[in-house]
DSSP file (Angstrom, degrees, kcal/mol; ACC not computed):
  #  RESIDUE AA STRUCTURE BP1 BP2  ACC     N-H-->O    O-->H-N    N-H-->O    O-->H-N    TCO  KAPPA ALPHA  PHI   PSI    X-CA   Y-CA   Z-CA
    1    1 A M     >        0   0    0      0, 0.0     4,-2.7     0, 0.0     5,-0.2   0.000 360.0 360.0 360.0 -40.7  -70.5   31.9   30.8
    2    2 A K  H  >  +     0   0    0      1,-0.2     4,-3.2     2,-0.2     5,-0.3   0.892 360.0  52.7 -65.0 -37.0  -67.0   32.6   32.1
    3    3 A F  H  > S+     0   0    0      1,-0.2     4,-2.4     2,-0.2    -1,-0.2   0.914 110.6  46.8 -56.8 -44.3  -67.0   36.0   30.3
    4    4 A I  H  4 S+     0   0    0      2,-0.2     4,-0.5     1,-0.2    -2,-0.2   0.926 114.8  46.8 -70.5 -40.5  -70.3   36.9   31.8
    5    5 A K  H >< S+     0   0    0     -4,-2.7     3,-0.5     1,-0.2    -2,-0.2   0.930 120.9  36.6 -67.3 -45.4  -69.1   35.8   35.4
    6    6 A M  H 3< S+     0   0    0     -4,-3.2     3,-0.2     1,-0.2    -1,-0.2   0.841 127.3  35.7 -76.7 -31.0  -65.8   37.6   35.2
    7    7 A G  T 3X S+     0   0    0     -4,-2.4     4,-2.4    -5,-0.3     3,-0.4   0.008  71.4 129.1-112.7  24.9  -66.9   40.6   33.3
    8    8 A L  H <> S+     0   0    0     -3,-0.5     4,-2.2    -4,-0.5     5,-0.2   0.869  76.2  52.8 -48.4 -47.1  -70.5   41.2   34.7
    9    9 A K  H  > S+     0   0    0      1,-0.2     4,-2.2     2,-0.2    -1,-0.3   0.907 109.8  47.1 -56.3 -47.5  -69.7   44.8   35.4
   10   10 A I  H  > S+     0   0    0     -3,-0.4     4,-1.4     1,-0.2    -1,-0.2   0.897 112.8  48.9 -61.5 -42.7  -68.6   45.4   31.9
   11   11 A F  H  < S+     0   0    0     -4,-2.4    -1,-0.2     2,-0.2    -2,-0.2   0.804 108.4  56.3 -67.6 -31.8  -71.7   43.6   30.3
   12   12 A I  H  < S+     0   0    0     -4,-2.2    -1,-0.2    -5,-0.3    -2,-0.2   0.942 108.7  46.2 -63.9 -47.2  -74.0   45.6   32.6
   13   13 A K  H  < S+     0   0    0     -4,-2.2    -2,-0.2     1,-0.3    -1,-0.2   0.816 136.4   9.9 -62.8 -31.4  -72.5   48.8   31.3
   14   14 A N    ><  +     0   0    0     -4,-1.4     3,-1.2    -5,-0.1    -1,-0.3  -0.694  65.5 177.2-153.3  86.5  -72.8   47.7   27.7
   15   15 A P  G >  S+     0   0    0      0, 0.0     3,-1.6     0, 0.0     4,-0.3   0.739  76.5  72.5 -70.2 -22.1  -74.9   44.4   27.2
   16   16 A F  G >> S+     0   0    0      1,-0.3     3,-2.0     2,-0.2     4,-1.4   0.747  75.1  82.0 -64.4 -18.6  -74.5   44.5   23.4
   17   17 A L  G <4 S+     0   0    0     -3,-1.2    -1,-0.3     1,-0.3     6,-0.1   0.779  78.7  68.7 -52.4 -28.3  -70.9   43.5   23.8
   18   18 A I  G <4 S+     0   0    0     -3,-1.6    -1,-0.3     1,-0.2    -2,-0.2   0.840 112.6  28.6 -62.8 -31.0  -72.1   40.0   24.1
   19   19 A F  T <4 S+     0   0    0     -3,-2.0     2,-1.3    -4,-0.3    -2,-0.2   0.568  98.2  91.5-106.7 -13.0  -73.1   40.1   20.4
   20   20 A D    ><  +     0   0    0     -4,-1.4     3,-1.2     1,-0.2     4,-0.3  -0.688  44.5 175.7 -93.6  92.5  -70.7   42.6   19.0
   21   21 A K  G >  S+     0   0    0     -2,-1.3     3,-1.3     1,-0.2    -1,-0.2   0.757  71.7  72.1 -68.0 -24.8  -67.8   40.5   17.8
   22   22 A K  G 3  S+     0   0    0      1,-0.3    -1,-0.2    -3,-0.1    -2,-0.1   0.789  99.9  47.4 -60.6 -28.1  -66.0   43.7   16.3
   23   23 A K  G <  S+     0   0    0     -3,-1.2     2,-1.1    -6,-0.1    -1,-0.3   0.521  84.9  98.8 -94.1  -5.1  -65.3   44.9   19.8
   24   24 A R    <   +     0   0    0     -3,-1.3     2,-0.2    -4,-0.3    -1,-0.0  -0.723  51.4 133.7 -87.6 103.6  -63.9   41.6   21.1
   25   25 A N  S  > S-     0   0    0     -2,-1.1     4,-2.5    37,-0.0    37,-0.2  -0.668  73.4 -78.0-131.8-171.9  -60.1   42.1   20.8
   26   26 A L  H  > S+     0   0    0     35,-2.3     4,-2.2    32,-0.6    33,-0.2   0.876 130.7  51.0 -65.7 -32.8  -57.2   41.5   23.2
   27   27 A N  H  > S+     0   0    0     31,-2.0     4,-2.3    34,-0.3    -1,-0.2   0.923 110.6  48.2 -73.3 -39.7  -57.9   44.6   25.2
   28   28 A F  H  > S+     0   0    0     30,-0.3     4,-1.8    -5,-0.2    -2,-0.2   0.906 114.6  47.5 -52.9 -51.6  -61.7   43.6   25.6
   29   29 A H  H  X S+     0   0    0     -4,-2.5     4,-2.4     2,-0.2     5,-0.3   0.878 110.4  50.9 -61.8 -43.3  -60.5   40.1   26.7
   30   30 A F  H  X S+     0   0    0     -4,-2.2     4,-3.2     1,-0.2    -2,-0.2   0.950 109.4  52.0 -64.8 -46.8  -57.9   41.5   29.2
   31   31 A D  H  X S+     0   0    0     -4,-2.3     4,-0.7     1,-0.2    -1,-0.2   0.881 112.3  45.4 -57.6 -41.8  -60.5   43.7   30.8
   32   32 A L  H  < S+     0   0    0     -4,-1.8    -1,-0.2     1,-0.2    -2,-0.2   0.918 123.9  30.6 -68.4 -44.6  -62.9   40.8   31.3
   33   33 A M  H  < S+     0   0    0     -4,-2.4    -2,-0.2     1,-0.1    -3,-0.2   0.707 131.5  27.4 -94.2 -23.3  -60.5   38.2   32.7
   34   34 A H  H  < S-     0   0    0     -4,-3.2    -3,-0.2    -5,-0.3    -2,-0.1   0.150 120.2 -64.2-134.3  23.0  -57.9   40.5   34.5
   35   35 A G    ><  -     0   0    0     -4,-0.7     3,-1.8    -5,-0.2     4,-0.5   0.380  57.8 -79.7 107.1 124.8  -59.6   43.6   35.6
   36   36 A E  T 3  S-     0   0    0      1,-0.3    -5,-0.1    -4,-0.1    -8,-0.1  -0.355 111.2  -3.6 -61.5 126.8  -61.2   46.5   33.8
   37   37 A N  T 3> S+     0   0    0    -10,-0.2     4,-2.3    -2,-0.1    -1,-0.3   0.441  93.8 119.6  70.0   8.4  -58.7   49.0   32.5
   38   38 A N  H <> S+     0   0    0     -3,-1.8     4,-2.2     2,-0.2     5,-0.2   0.877  77.2  48.6 -68.7 -37.2  -55.7   47.2   34.0
   39   39 A L  H  > S+     0   0    0     -4,-0.5     4,-2.7     2,-0.2    -1,-0.2   0.893 111.3  49.2 -70.6 -35.3  -54.1   46.7   30.6
   40   40 A S  H  > S+     0   0    0      2,-0.2     4,-1.8     1,-0.2    -2,-0.2   0.941 110.4  52.0 -67.3 -42.3  -54.7   50.4   29.6
   41   41 A K  H  X S+     0   0    0     -4,-2.3     4,-0.7     1,-0.2    -2,-0.2   0.929 112.2  46.1 -57.0 -46.5  -53.1   51.4   33.0
   42   42 A A  H >< S+     0   0    0     -4,-2.2     3,-1.2     1,-0.2     4,-0.4   0.931 109.2  54.4 -67.6 -39.7  -50.1   49.2   32.2
   43   43 A I  H >< S+     0   0    0     -4,-2.7     3,-1.3     1,-0.3    -1,-0.2   0.844  99.5  62.2 -59.9 -31.1  -49.8   50.5   28.6
   44   44 A N  H 3< S+     0   0    0     -4,-1.8    -1,-0.3     1,-0.3    -2,-0.2   0.762  99.1  56.8 -68.8 -22.2  -49.6   54.1   29.9
   45   45 A L  T << S+     0   0    0     -3,-1.2    -1,-0.3    -4,-0.7    -2,-0.2   0.579  86.4 104.2 -86.8  -5.9  -46.5   53.2   31.7
   46   46 A L  S <  S-     0   0    0     -3,-1.3     5,-0.0    -4,-0.4    39,-0.0  -0.257  81.8 -93.3 -66.6 155.1  -44.7   52.0   28.5
   47   47 A D    >>  -     0   0    0     37,-0.1     4,-1.9     1,-0.1     3,-0.9  -0.256  39.7-105.4 -64.8 163.8  -42.0   54.1   26.8
   48   48 A D  H 3> S+     0   0    0      1,-0.3     4,-0.8     2,-0.2    -1,-0.1   0.852 116.4  64.6 -60.5 -35.5  -43.1   56.4   24.1
   49   49 A E  H 34 S+     0   0    0      1,-0.2     4,-0.3     2,-0.1    -1,-0.3   0.824 118.7  21.6 -57.1 -34.1  -41.6   54.0   21.4
   50   50 A N  H <> S+     0   0    0     -3,-0.9     4,-2.5     2,-0.1     5,-0.3   0.609 102.0  83.6-116.2 -12.5  -44.0   51.2   22.3
   51   51 A K  H  X S+     0   0    0     -4,-1.9     4,-2.2     2,-0.2     5,-0.2   0.942  98.6  37.8 -62.8 -51.4  -47.0   52.8   24.0
   52   52 A Y  H  X S+     0   0    0     -4,-0.8     4,-2.2     1,-0.2    -1,-0.2   0.955 119.1  47.7 -66.5 -46.1  -48.9   53.9   20.9
   53   53 A D  H  > S+     0   0    0     -4,-0.3     4,-2.0     1,-0.2    -2,-0.2   0.890 112.7  48.0 -63.9 -44.7  -48.0   50.8   18.9
   54   54 A F  H  X S+     0   0    0     -4,-2.5     4,-2.4     2,-0.2    -1,-0.2   0.890 110.9  51.1 -60.6 -43.2  -48.9   48.4   21.7
   55   55 A R  H  X S+     0   0    0     -4,-2.2     4,-1.6    -5,-0.3    -2,-0.2   0.901 110.8  47.4 -62.1 -38.3  -52.2   50.1   22.3
   56   56 A K  H  X S+     0   0    0     -4,-2.2     4,-0.9    -5,-0.2    -2,-0.2   0.890 111.2  55.0 -73.8 -31.7  -53.2   49.9   18.6
   57   57 A F  H >X S+     0   0    0     -4,-2.0     4,-2.8     1,-0.2     3,-0.8   0.949 109.3  44.6 -61.9 -50.6  -52.0   46.1   18.7
   58   58 A V  H 3< S+     0   0    0     -4,-2.4   -31,-2.0     1,-0.3   -32,-0.6   0.784 115.0  48.2 -67.3 -29.9  -54.3   45.2   21.6
   59   59 A N  H 3< S+     0   0    0     -4,-1.6    -1,-0.3    -5,-0.2    -2,-0.2   0.603 120.6  36.9 -86.3 -11.0  -57.3   47.0   20.2
   60   60 A R  H << S+     0   0    0     -4,-0.9    -2,-0.2    -3,-0.8    -3,-0.2   0.817 102.8  70.8-103.2 -44.6  -56.8   45.5   16.7
   61   61 A E     <  -     0   0    0     -4,-2.8   -35,-2.3    -5,-0.2   -34,-0.3  -0.438  51.2-166.1 -85.6 150.7  -55.7   41.9   17.2
   62   62 A V  S    S+     0   0    0    -37,-0.2     2,-0.3    -2,-0.1    -1,-0.1   0.356  73.0  38.6-113.0  -1.2  -57.9   39.1   18.5
   63   63 A S        -     0   0    0     53,-0.0     2,-0.3     2,-0.0   -37,-0.1  -0.955  57.8-178.7-144.6 168.8  -55.2   36.5   19.3
   64   64 A F        -     0   0    0     -2,-0.3     2,-0.9    -3,-0.1    52,-0.1  -0.929  41.1 -88.8-152.5 171.3  -51.7   36.3   20.6
   65   65 A N    >   -     0   0    0     50,-0.3     3,-0.5    -2,-0.3    54,-0.2  -0.825  51.2-157.4 -88.9 110.6  -48.9   33.8   21.3
   66   66 A A  G >   +     0   0    0     -2,-0.9     3,-0.6     1,-0.2    46,-0.0  -0.277  61.6  43.8 -78.3 168.4  -49.5   32.5   24.8
   67   67 A H  G 3  S-     0   0    0      1,-0.2    -1,-0.2    44,-0.1    45,-0.0   0.401 103.7 -99.8  78.5   3.9  -47.2   31.0   27.3
   68   68 A I  G <  S+     0   0    0     -3,-0.5     2,-0.5     1,-0.2    -1,-0.2   0.912  73.0 153.3  48.5  50.4  -44.4   33.4   26.7
   69   69 A M    <   +     0   0    0     -3,-0.6     2,-0.3    -4,-0.1    -1,-0.2  -0.925   8.8 154.2-110.9 126.8  -42.6   30.8   24.4
   70   70 A V        -     0   0    0     -2,-0.5     2,-0.5     2,-0.1    48,-0.0  -0.990  33.9-149.2-148.9 153.5  -40.2   32.1   21.7
   71   71 A I        -     0   0    0     -2,-0.3     2,-0.5     0, 0.0    -2,-0.0  -0.994  25.3-177.5-120.9 119.8  -37.2   30.8   19.8
   72   72 A C        -     0   0    0     -2,-0.5    -2,-0.1     1,-0.1     6,-0.0  -0.981  23.2-166.0-128.0 122.1  -34.9   33.7   18.9
   73   73 A K  S    S+     0   0    0     -2,-0.5     2,-0.6     1,-0.1    -1,-0.1   0.676  74.2  76.2 -75.6 -22.5  -31.7   33.2   16.9
   74   74 A S     >  -     0   0    0      1,-0.2     4,-1.9     2,-0.0     5,-0.2  -0.835  56.9-167.9 -98.5 117.3  -30.4   36.7   17.9
   75   75 A K  H  > S+     0   0    0     -2,-0.6     4,-2.6     1,-0.2     5,-0.3   0.889  93.4  56.3 -67.3 -35.3  -29.1   37.2   21.3
   76   76 A E  H  > S+     0   0    0      1,-0.2     4,-2.8     2,-0.2    -1,-0.2   0.944 108.1  46.8 -62.0 -42.0  -29.2   41.0   20.6
   77   77 A K  H  > S+     0   0    0      1,-0.2     4,-1.9     2,-0.2    -1,-0.2   0.875 112.5  48.9 -66.9 -35.9  -32.9   40.9   19.8
   78   78 A L  H  X S+     0   0    0     -4,-1.9     4,-2.3     2,-0.2    -1,-0.2   0.884 112.0  48.1 -71.5 -33.8  -33.7   38.9   22.9
   79   79 A K  H  X S+     0   0    0     -4,-2.6     4,-2.5     2,-0.2    -2,-0.2   0.902 110.2  53.7 -69.0 -38.0  -31.7   41.2   25.1
   80   80 A S  H  X S+     0   0    0     -4,-2.8     4,-1.0    -5,-0.3    -2,-0.2   0.893 109.5  48.5 -63.4 -36.1  -33.5   44.2   23.5
   81   81 A F  H >X S+     0   0    0     -4,-1.9     4,-3.1     1,-0.2     3,-0.8   0.947 110.1  49.7 -64.7 -48.9  -36.9   42.6   24.3
   82   82 A Y  H 3X S+     0   0    0     -4,-2.3     4,-1.8     1,-0.3    -2,-0.2   0.886 107.8  55.7 -61.5 -38.1  -35.8   41.9   27.9
   83   83 A E  H 3< S+     0   0    0     -4,-2.5    -1,-0.3     1,-0.2    -2,-0.2   0.760 114.8  40.5 -70.4 -23.5  -34.7   45.6   28.2
   84   84 A D  H <X S+     0   0    0     -4,-1.0     4,-1.1    -3,-0.8    -2,-0.2   0.896 119.4  40.8 -79.9 -52.9  -38.2   46.7   27.1
   85   85 A V  H  X S+     0   0    0     -4,-3.1     4,-2.3     1,-0.2     5,-0.2   0.941 109.8  51.2 -72.9 -47.7  -40.4   44.2   29.0
   86   86 A F  H  X S+     0   0    0     -4,-1.8     4,-2.1     1,-0.2     5,-0.2   0.896 110.0  48.4 -64.7 -40.2  -38.7   44.0   32.5
   87   87 A P  H  > S+     0   0    0      0, 0.0     4,-1.8     0, 0.0    -1,-0.2   0.899 113.4  51.3 -65.5 -34.7  -38.5   47.8   33.3
   88   88 A W  H  X S+     0   0    0     -4,-1.1     4,-2.2     1,-0.2    -2,-0.2   0.914 109.0  47.8 -58.2 -46.7  -42.1   48.0   32.2
   89   89 A L  H  X S+     0   0    0     -4,-2.3     4,-1.6     1,-0.2    -1,-0.2   0.823 107.7  56.3 -68.3 -33.0  -43.2   45.2   34.4
   90   90 A E  H  X S+     0   0    0     -4,-2.1     4,-0.7    -5,-0.2    -1,-0.2   0.888 106.5  50.8 -64.4 -39.7  -41.4   46.8   37.3
   91   91 A K  H >X S+     0   0    0     -4,-1.8     3,-1.0     1,-0.2     4,-0.7   0.916 108.1  53.1 -61.6 -42.1  -43.4   50.0   36.7
   92   92 A C  H >X>S+     0   0    0     -4,-2.2     4,-3.2     1,-0.3     3,-1.0   0.837  96.9  65.1 -64.6 -29.5  -46.6   47.9   36.7
   93   93 A E  H 3X5S+     0   0    0     -4,-1.6     4,-1.1     1,-0.3    -1,-0.3   0.788  96.2  58.9 -65.2 -26.5  -45.7   46.4   40.1
   94   94 A K  H <<5S+     0   0    0     -3,-1.0    -1,-0.3    -4,-0.7    -2,-0.2   0.787 114.2  36.6 -66.6 -30.6  -46.0   49.9   41.6
   95   95 A I  H <<5S+     0   0    0     -3,-1.0    -2,-0.2    -4,-0.7    -1,-0.1   0.880 131.0  26.8 -87.9 -48.1  -49.6   50.1   40.4
   96   96 A F  H  <5S+     0   0    0     -4,-3.2     4,-0.4     1,-0.1    -3,-0.2   0.841  83.5 179.8 -89.4 -33.0  -50.7   46.5   40.9
   97   97 A G     << -     0   0    0     -4,-1.1    -1,-0.1    -5,-0.5    -2,-0.1  -0.263  37.8 -97.1  67.7-157.1  -48.5   45.4   43.6
   98   98 A F  S >  S+     0   0    0     -5,-0.0     3,-0.7     2,-0.0    -1,-0.1   0.540 102.9  69.2-130.4 -23.0  -48.8   41.8   45.0
   99   99 A K  T 3  S+     0   0    0      1,-0.2    -2,-0.1    -3,-0.0     8,-0.0   0.825 100.2  43.8 -78.8 -33.1  -50.9   42.0   48.1
  100  100 A N  T 3  S+     0   0    0     -4,-0.4     2,-1.1     6,-0.1    -1,-0.2  -0.048  74.9 114.7-107.4  31.7  -54.4   42.8   46.6
  101  101 A L    <   +     0   0    0     -3,-0.7     6,-0.1     1,-0.2    -1,-0.0  -0.779  41.9 174.2 -97.4  90.6  -54.3   40.3   43.6
  102  102 A E        +     0   0    0     -2,-1.1     2,-0.3     4,-0.1    -1,-0.2   0.704  48.8  43.5 -85.0 -16.7  -57.1   38.2   45.0
  103  103 A S  S >> S-     0   0    0      1,-0.1     4,-3.4   -69,-0.0     3,-1.6  -0.832  86.1-105.4-127.1 168.6  -57.7   35.7   42.1
  104  104 A Y  H 3> S+     0   0    0     -2,-0.3     4,-1.6     1,-0.3    -1,-0.1   0.857 120.0  57.3 -51.1 -40.7  -55.8   33.5   39.8
  105  105 A N  H 34 S+     0   0    0      1,-0.2    -1,-0.3     2,-0.2     7,-0.1   0.715 117.6  35.3 -68.5 -20.5  -56.6   36.0   36.9
  106  106 A K  H X4 S+     0   0    0     -3,-1.6     3,-2.0     2,-0.1     4,-0.2   0.770 108.5  60.2-102.4 -38.0  -55.0   38.8   38.9
  107  107 A T  H 3< S+     0   0    0     -4,-3.4     3,-0.3     1,-0.3    -3,-0.2   0.852 112.5  42.2 -60.4 -33.1  -52.1   37.0   40.8
  108  108 A R  T >X S+     0   0    0     -4,-1.6     4,-1.8    -5,-0.3     3,-0.5   0.009  77.5 120.2-100.5  27.3  -50.6   36.2   37.3
  109  109 A I  H <> S+     0   0    0     -3,-2.0     4,-2.4     1,-0.2     5,-0.2   0.851  72.2  57.1 -64.6 -29.9  -51.3   39.7   35.8
  110  110 A Y  H 3> S+     0   0    0     -3,-0.3     4,-1.4    -4,-0.2    -1,-0.2   0.849 108.2  44.4 -69.9 -33.8  -47.6   40.1   35.2
  111  111 A G  H <> S+     0   0    0     -3,-0.5     4,-1.9     2,-0.2    -1,-0.2   0.837 113.2  52.4 -69.8 -38.2  -47.3   37.0   33.1
  112  112 A F  H  X S+     0   0    0     -4,-1.8     4,-1.6     1,-0.2    -2,-0.2   0.873 110.5  47.3 -71.3 -36.6  -50.5   37.9   31.2
  113  113 A L  H  X S+     0   0    0     -4,-2.4     4,-2.0     1,-0.2    -1,-0.2   0.887 111.6  50.1 -73.4 -33.3  -49.2   41.3   30.4
  114  114 A A  H  X S+     0   0    0     -4,-1.4     4,-2.7     2,-0.2    -2,-0.2   0.814 106.0  57.9 -72.0 -30.1  -45.8   39.9   29.2
  115  115 A E  H  X S+     0   0    0     -4,-1.9     4,-1.8     2,-0.2   -50,-0.3   0.942 110.9  40.8 -61.5 -48.8  -47.6   37.4   27.0
  116  116 A R  H  X S+     0   0    0     -4,-1.6     4,-1.8     1,-0.2    -2,-0.2   0.879 116.4  50.4 -76.9 -34.8  -49.5   40.1   25.0
  117  117 A F  H  X S+     0   0    0     -4,-2.0     4,-3.5     2,-0.2    -1,-0.2   0.904 106.7  54.1 -62.2 -41.6  -46.4   42.3   24.9
  118  118 A M  H  X S+     0   0    0     -4,-2.7     4,-2.6     2,-0.2     5,-0.4   0.932 108.5  50.3 -60.5 -44.8  -44.1   39.5   23.7
  119  119 A S  H  X S+     0   0    0     -4,-1.8     4,-1.5   -54,-0.2    -1,-0.2   0.945 116.1  41.9 -58.3 -45.5  -46.5   38.9   20.8
  120  120 A Y  H  X S+     0   0    0     -4,-1.8     4,-2.4     2,-0.2    -2,-0.2   0.950 113.7  50.6 -63.2 -50.4  -46.6   42.5   19.9
  121  121 A W  H  X S+     0   0    0     -4,-3.5     4,-2.7     1,-0.2     5,-0.2   0.920 113.7  43.3 -59.3 -49.1  -42.9   43.1   20.4
  122  122 A F  H  X S+     0   0    0     -4,-2.6     4,-1.3     2,-0.2    -1,-0.2   0.839 112.2  53.0 -66.8 -30.8  -41.7   40.3   18.2
  123  123 A Q  H  < S+     0   0    0     -4,-1.5    -1,-0.2    -5,-0.4    -2,-0.2   0.899 117.0  40.3 -68.2 -40.7  -44.3   40.9   15.5
  124  124 A K  H  < S+     0   0    0     -4,-2.4    -2,-0.2    -5,-0.2    -1,-0.2   0.859 124.4  33.3 -79.0 -34.6  -43.0   44.6   15.4
  125  125 A N  H  < S+     0   0    0     -4,-2.7     2,-0.3    -5,-0.2    -3,-0.2   0.413 114.5  40.8-111.0   2.8  -39.2   44.1   15.7
  126  126 A T  S  < S-     0   0    0     -4,-1.3     2,-0.9    -5,-0.2     0, 0.0  -0.928  78.7-105.2-140.6 167.1  -38.4   40.8   13.9
  127  127 A K        -     0   0    0     -2,-0.3     2,-0.3     2,-0.0    -4,-0.1  -0.875  58.5-175.7 -86.4 110.1  -39.1   38.6   11.0
  128  128 A Y        -     0   0    0     -2,-0.9     2,-0.4    -5,-0.2    -5,-0.0  -0.755  25.4-162.0-118.0 158.7  -41.2   36.0   12.8
  129  129 A T        -     0   0    0     -2,-0.3     2,-0.5     2,-0.0    -2,-0.0  -0.996  15.5-140.5-135.3 139.9  -42.9   32.8   12.0
  130  130 A T        -     0   0    0     -2,-0.4    -2,-0.0   -65,-0.0   -65,-0.0  -0.867  19.7-167.9-102.6 123.9  -45.6   31.2   14.1
  131  131 A L        -     0   0    0     -2,-0.5     2,-0.1     1,-0.0    -2,-0.0  -0.784  25.3-105.5-112.5 155.1  -45.4   27.4   14.5
  132  132 A P        -     0   0    0      0, 0.0     2,-0.5     0, 0.0    -1,-0.0  -0.474  24.2-124.2 -77.4 150.2  -48.1   25.2   15.8
  133  133 A V        -     0   0    0     -2,-0.1     2,-0.5     2,-0.0     0, 0.0  -0.842  29.5-161.7 -84.7 126.5  -47.9   23.7   19.3
  134  134 A I        -     0   0    0     -2,-0.5     2,-0.5     2,-0.0     0, 0.0  -0.957   4.2-164.4-116.2 125.6  -48.2   19.9   18.8
  135  135 A I        -     0   0    0     -2,-0.5     2,-0.6     2,-0.0    -2,-0.0  -0.937   2.0-166.8-109.4 124.6  -49.2   17.7   21.8
  136  136 A H        -     0   0    0     -2,-0.5     2,-1.0     3,-0.0    -2,-0.0  -0.942  19.5-136.6-110.2 121.6  -48.7   14.0   21.8
  137  137 A D    >   -     0   0    0     -2,-0.6     3,-1.1     1,-0.2     4,-0.3  -0.667  16.3-168.3 -78.9 105.0  -50.4   12.0   24.5
  138  138 A I  T >> S+     0   0    0     -2,-1.0     4,-1.2     1,-0.2     3,-0.6   0.555  74.6  81.9 -74.0  -7.5  -47.8    9.6   25.6
  139  139 A R  H 3> S+     0   0    0      1,-0.2     4,-1.3     2,-0.2    -1,-0.2   0.845  87.9  56.8 -67.4 -28.8  -50.3    7.6   27.7
  140  140 A K  H <4 S+     0   0    0     -3,-1.1    -1,-0.2     1,-0.2    -2,-0.2   0.773 104.5  52.3 -66.9 -25.1  -51.3    5.9   24.4
  141  141 A D  H <4 S+     0   0    0     -3,-0.6    -1,-0.2    -4,-0.3    -2,-0.2   0.741 105.5  55.6 -81.0 -26.4  -47.7    4.8   23.8
  142  142 A I  H  <        0   0    0     -4,-1.2    -2,-0.2     1,-0.2    -1,-0.1   0.889 360.0 360.0 -73.0 -40.4  -47.4    3.2   27.3
  143  143 A S     <        0   0    0     -4,-1.3    -1,-0.2     0, 0.0    -2,-0.1   0.458 360.0 360.0 -82.3 360.0  -50.2    0.8   27.3
């Protein structure tokens, strides 16, 4: 229901998207939740080294590592990531700004862009391992 509410315009253009799981990728999800073509506009601002590969990543993958959480052993790798992501996000600010971001899904667009880029960047540039996030409800321990 949330997809239909957020992406009504996209579903009106192509109602079969509801049933076509092959087209449901990170790019499709971003268009639905954070504004149609906003991810494509942002990708166009990337340097040539990342533009093609990141576009391929968001059109191929269906999941990403959310919450911008990473454990990195190498200061050099982390610095290299920052040198790619922050100049790109600054370029994105010139397009999206801050004043006309009317909803939660748009006011946090820079975090949402960084989440997807981080997943792509670390998969491309490092030997990575994905670990589960384990949540323990401490309320059970208190009573």
